C-alpha positions in Angstrom: -216.3 -4.7 7.6 -218.5 -5.4 4.4 -218.9 -8.7 3.3 -219.8 -10.4 0.4 -221.0 -13.6 -0.5 -221.0 -15.0 -3.6 -221.5 -18.5 -4.4 -220.9 -20.3 -7.8 -221.1 -23.5 -9.8 -218.0 -25.0 -12.2 -219.7 -25.2 -15.8 -217.1 -27.3 -16.4 -218.0 -29.8 -14.0 -219.9 -33.1 -15.0 -221.5 -33.1 -11.5 -222.6 -30.3 -9.6 -219.6 -28.7 -7.4 -220.7 -25.4 -5.8 -218.0 -23.4 -4.4 -219.0 -20.1 -1.9 -216.3 -17.3 -1.6 -217.2 -15.2 1.8 -215.1 -11.3 2.7 -215.3 -11.4 6.1 -213.1 -10.1 8.9 -212.0 -12.3 12.1 -209.7 -11.8 14.8 -206.4 -13.7 15.2 -206.2 -15.1 18.9 -204.0 -17.4 21.0 -203.5 -19.1 18.0 -207.0 -19.6 16.4 -208.5 -17.4 13.8 -211.4 -16.4 15.0 -214.2 -15.1 12.5 -216.3 -12.0 13.2 -219.5 -13.9 12.4 -220.7 -17.9 11.8 -220.1 -19.3 8.7 -222.0 -21.9 6.8 -219.3 -24.8 6.9 -219.9 -28.5 7.8 -217.8 -29.6 11.1 -214.2 -30.3 10.1 -214.5 -29.4 6.7 -211.5 -27.6 5.1 -211.5 -24.2 3.5 -208.9 -22.0 1.9 -207.9 -19.1 3.9 -206.2 -15.7 2.4 -204.9 -13.6 5.0 -205.2 -9.9 4.5 -204.2 -7.3 7.1 -205.2 -4.1 5.5 -208.2 -2.1 7.5 -211.3 -3.2 7.0 -212.4 -0.3 5.3 -209.8 1.0 2.9 -211.4 3.4 0.9 -212.8 5.4 4.3 -209.1 6.7 4.4 -209.9 8.7 1.2 -214.0 9.5 2.1 -214.1 13.5 2.9 -216.4 13.0 5.7 -216.9 16.8 6.2 -218.6 16.6 2.9 -220.1 13.6 2.9 -221.9 14.8 6.5 -223.1 18.0 4.4 -224.4 16.7 2.0 -226.5 14.0 4.4 -227.6 17.6 6.1 -229.1 18.7 3.2 -232.8 18.4 2.9 -233.2 17.3 -0.4 -234.8 13.9 -1.8 -233.6 11.5 -4.1 -235.3 12.0 -8.1 -237.5 9.0 -8.5 -236.8 6.6 -11.3 -239.1 8.5 -13.8 -237.8 12.4 -13.1 -234.7 10.6 -14.3 -236.0 8.8 -17.4 -237.9 12.3 -18.1 -233.8 13.9 -17.6 -232.2 11.5 -19.7 -234.8 12.3 -22.7 -233.7 15.3 -23.0 -230.4 14.5 -24.4 -229.8 15.2 -27.6 -228.6 11.9 -30.1 -228.5 8.4 -29.8 -225.9 6.8 -27.5 -225.6 3.8 -29.7 -225.0 5.8 -32.7 -221.8 7.7 -30.7 -220.9 4.4 -30.0 -220.7 2.6 -33.1 -218.9 5.9 -35.1 -216.2 6.0 -32.6 -215.4 2.3 -33.1 -215.6 3.3 -36.8 -213.3 6.0 -36.5 -210.1 4.1 -34.5 -210.6 1.8 -37.6 
């Protein structure tokens, strides 16, 4: 499963209090929830657990694996940053002006 790890600090707090949010898979066996990877926690540290029995990668169910295999089989290199910039530079107009015009048209 894809693991997301995010640490945040509460800006409204008078003290620096860091919180960790981590998404990972776990297995429930013999009444105990066993994480699939080690956790950076102190012994006896209390945590909040949110349980979801959804598949680990729900997007995988919607992915067209045949198409992805065909794309992977293509022998094409990814464009360089310079090539992308050159292609974008050929687009006429100014995005900022377009956004302003659209905003003004809404009133």
